[in-house]
N, C-alpha and C positions, 0 to 999 in steps of 0.2 A: 589702826592696829589690825594685825591679821587675824586675830581672834574674832574680830568683828566683821570678817570679810564679806558677810551677807547682810550686815545691818544696815537698814535703810535710814538716810539722814533726812529724807523729805517727807513731810506729813500729807495729809490729804489736802485736796483744793481748798484754798482759802480764799475768801472773798471779803474784803473790807472796805469801807467807802473812803473816798478821798477826792482831791481835786481832779478836775478833768484836763486832759491836753486839748490842743486844738482839734484833734480828730474825734474827740468824744470818749476816749478811752481813760479811765482813772489810772494815775500813775501809781496808785497803792493797791490796785487789784492784783492778786496773784493766782495763777492757775497752776495745776499739777497734772502730768500725764505721762504715759510711756511712749517712746518713739525710737527711731532708728536714725543713727548718725549717718551722714553723708557729706564727705569733704568735697568741696567743688572746685577748690584751687588752693596751691601751695604757696604762692607769692603774689599777693598776700595770702595767709591762711585765711581761708573762708568756709564755713559749713552752712549746711541747712539740716533741718532736723524733720523727718517725715513721721507725724504723730499717728498713733493707732486710729484716732478718729478722722483721719485725712487731712487734718490741716498740715500745711507747711510752714515751718517757722524758720526765720533767718535771724540768728543772734547778732545783734549790732551794739549791745551794751552788757555789762557784767557787774554783778556785785561782788566779785572777788579781786583781790589785789594782783592776782596773775590772771592769765587768760584762762577763760572759763573751761577750755577743753583740756587744761591738764589735771590729772587726778591725783591732787595732793601734793606734788613736787613740780619743779621746772625740768626734770629730767624728759627729754624727748621720747623716751620710751613709754612714758606715762600717758602720752597724749592720745585723745580719742581718735578713732579712725573710722573709715567707712565700714559699715556693718556692725558697729558696736551698738549695744542696746542700752537706753538709759532711761531713768526716772527723772522728769525735768520739772522745777519749779521756775515758772516765768511771769513776766508782766507784758502785755502788749503794748507796744509804743506807737506803731502805725501799721498801715497795711498796703499793699499793692494789688490793684484792680485791673482787670482786663477791660476791654472796649465797652462791654456790656455792664460794668460796674461789679461783676463777680470777683470775690476776693482770691487772688492766686497764691499770695503768702502774707504772713504777718511778720512785721519786724518787732523783735522781742528784746526785752533785757533778761539775762539769765540770772535768776536769784540763787538757785542751787542746783546742783546737777550730781546724780550718783550713777555709776555703771552698774548695769543689771547682768547677773550671770546668764549667759546665753551658751548653750550646749547642743549637741546632736543627741540622737538616741544611741546608747551603748548596748552592744552584745554582751551577754554573760559568758564568760569562758572560764576555765579552771584557773588561769593565771591571775584573772582580776576578781574572782569570787570574794576573796577576803577583803579587798580593799574597797569594793563596792559598799560593803557593810549591809547590815540589817537592823540598825537602830530605828527606834521609833521617832515619829515627827508629826505635827499637827498640820494638816491642810485646812486652812480658812477659806480661800477661795480657788477656784479652777476655772479658766476661760480660755476660749481660743481667739486669735488675732492673726488674720491672714494664715500662714503656714506655721505659726508658733502656738504652742500650748504653754500658757502661763499659770504659775501658781503663786499665791500668797502663803507662806508656810511660818510655823513657829516651832522653836525648838529650845532646849535647854543646854546651856554649856558654861564655860568661864575661861579656860586657859588655851584650848587647842583649836587648830583649823578644822572645820567641819566640811564634808564633802557630800554634795546633792547630785544624784544621777537619775536618768530616766532610762530603764533597762527593758530588755527583751531577751527571750531565749535565743541562742545562736541559730542562724539558718537564713537562707536567701527567701525572700518573699516573692512568690509566684501565684499566678492563677490557681486557685484550688487551695490555697492557704486558709486555714480555718479562721473564720472571723466571728466575732471580733478579735482583732490582734491584741493579745495580753500584754501589758507594759506594767512595770512596777516602778513607783517612785521610791529610791532608795536612799538612805542616810547612813553615813559613818561618821560616829562622833569622836573617833580617835581616842576612846577611853577617857573623854573630858566628864568632869562632874556636873550633875545637873543643878546648878546654882542660879544662873541668870537666865531669864527668858528673852529669848531674841526672835525678832520678826524679819522675814527676808522675802524678796521676790525673784523668782528665777522663771527662765524661758527655756523652752526646748524646740528646736526645729524639727518638724514631722515629715520632712521631704524623704528621709529615707524609709518611710512607710508606704511609698508609692509602689504600685503593682503594675508592670507594664500590661496594656490591654483593658484596664480599668479606669474609671474616671473619679472614683472615690473608695475609701477602705473605711471600716468600722475599726474601733478600737476602745479598749477598756483599760483604765488605769486604777490601781490599787495601792493603797499603803497602810500602815498600822500606827496608831497613835499610843500614847504612853499609857492608856487604859486597856490596851489590847482591842480597841474598837478599830474595824474595818472601814477605810474611806474607799469609796468607788465612784468612778466618773466614766460614763459612756459618752462617746463622741464620733462624729463623722468627719473624716478629712476629705472635703470635695477639692480636687485639684484646681479645678478652674475659679471656684469661689474663694479659695483660701490662698491665692497667689496673687 
């Protein structure tokens, strides 16, 4: 349902005991994590998933009645594509190793998958100021993964689609730009009623913060919660380390 566009359907990592397959993996063990989708072929349709922890997963089985890479329908437009960010719940079935015995990739069963909102940083303008909104939201966690800044957020709503953006003041970033670069996590609840609590994960690409001639930039993110309390996060985007 669109009103739950940010709702996450996959829980925290789950580990339960069960029988082992021939490679020592429990067929009942389930893991969860964030990753980026990469389609490696179209005929047949094959994917790999580059996880944030460095693991490479190759889906070879699924708990869905339809192919795991469709998001809710069989419409080709809903199919996951290269560059999509996901939260994945999976079971390891086997592994591929190199000549030295190092794991190159894991063959997995997809138990559940949900697409994560992935956006760039938006410049505030007179035209988009109202649509960006300035409604409260709660930041539970904030962390960096490569060139992405990730948030676990919570907000209240019921009927309307909510919009989340990471914004900065308009203007080109050049050497001499004051640092930290000030960013705001903004929420537009579209006038929704505060009835049901939702949890969401959102990620933002930081590449637009790069300044030619520098190898890193400092930034600060702020937002305001329902009690008027200010959230602040100070980070350093190092181009070589975070790409």
